[in-house]
C-alpha positions in Angstrom: 23.6 -1.2 3.9 26.7 -0.3 1.8 26.7 3.2 0.4 29.1 4.3 -2.3 29.6 7.8 -3.5 30.6 7.8 -7.2 32.5 11.0 -7.0 34.8 9.9 -4.3 36.5 6.7 -3.4 35.1 6.6 0.1 32.6 3.9 1.0 30.6 4.4 4.1 28.8 1.8 6.0 25.4 2.7 7.5 24.0 0.4 10.0 20.4 -0.3 10.9 21.1 1.3 14.3 21.4 4.7 12.5 17.9 4.2 11.1 16.5 3.2 14.5 18.2 6.0 16.3 16.7 8.5 13.7 13.3 7.0 14.2 13.6 7.1 18.0 14.7 10.8 17.8 11.8 11.6 15.5 9.3 10.0 17.8 10.9 11.7 20.8 10.6 15.1 19.1 7.0 14.5 18.1 6.1 13.5 21.7 7.8 16.5 23.2 6.3 18.9 20.6 2.9 17.5 21.4 3.5 17.8 25.1 4.7 21.4 24.6 1.6 22.4 22.7 -0.7 20.8 25.3 1.2 22.6 28.1 0.8 25.9 26.3 -2.9 25.3 25.9 -3.4 24.3 29.5 -1.4 27.3 30.7 -3.4 29.7 28.6 -6.7 28.2 29.6 -5.6 28.1 33.2 -4.8 31.8 33.1 -7.7 33.1 31.0 -10.6 31.2 32.4 -10.2 32.8 35.9 -9.6 36.2 34.3 -12.8 35.8 32.3 -14.8 34.7 35.3 -13.4 37.6 37.4 -14.3 40.1 34.6 -17.9 38.6 34.3 -18.4 38.8 38.1 -17.0 42.4 38.1 -19.3 43.5 35.2 -22.3 41.8 36.8 -21.7 43.6 40.1 -21.6 47.0 38.5 
């Protein structure tokens, strides 16, 4: 695609590769953001479920 800026005399050439790279980066970011959120949820559940079980056992033993 030919892109021309009316205020300057420079003409830049954008290739389709730029668009594909942007799309690839976007999908990479979305996948990694989703993985991060899932990892945080798993870590929180993995920590708090045993704590909750231990507290319930401790309270029932009292």
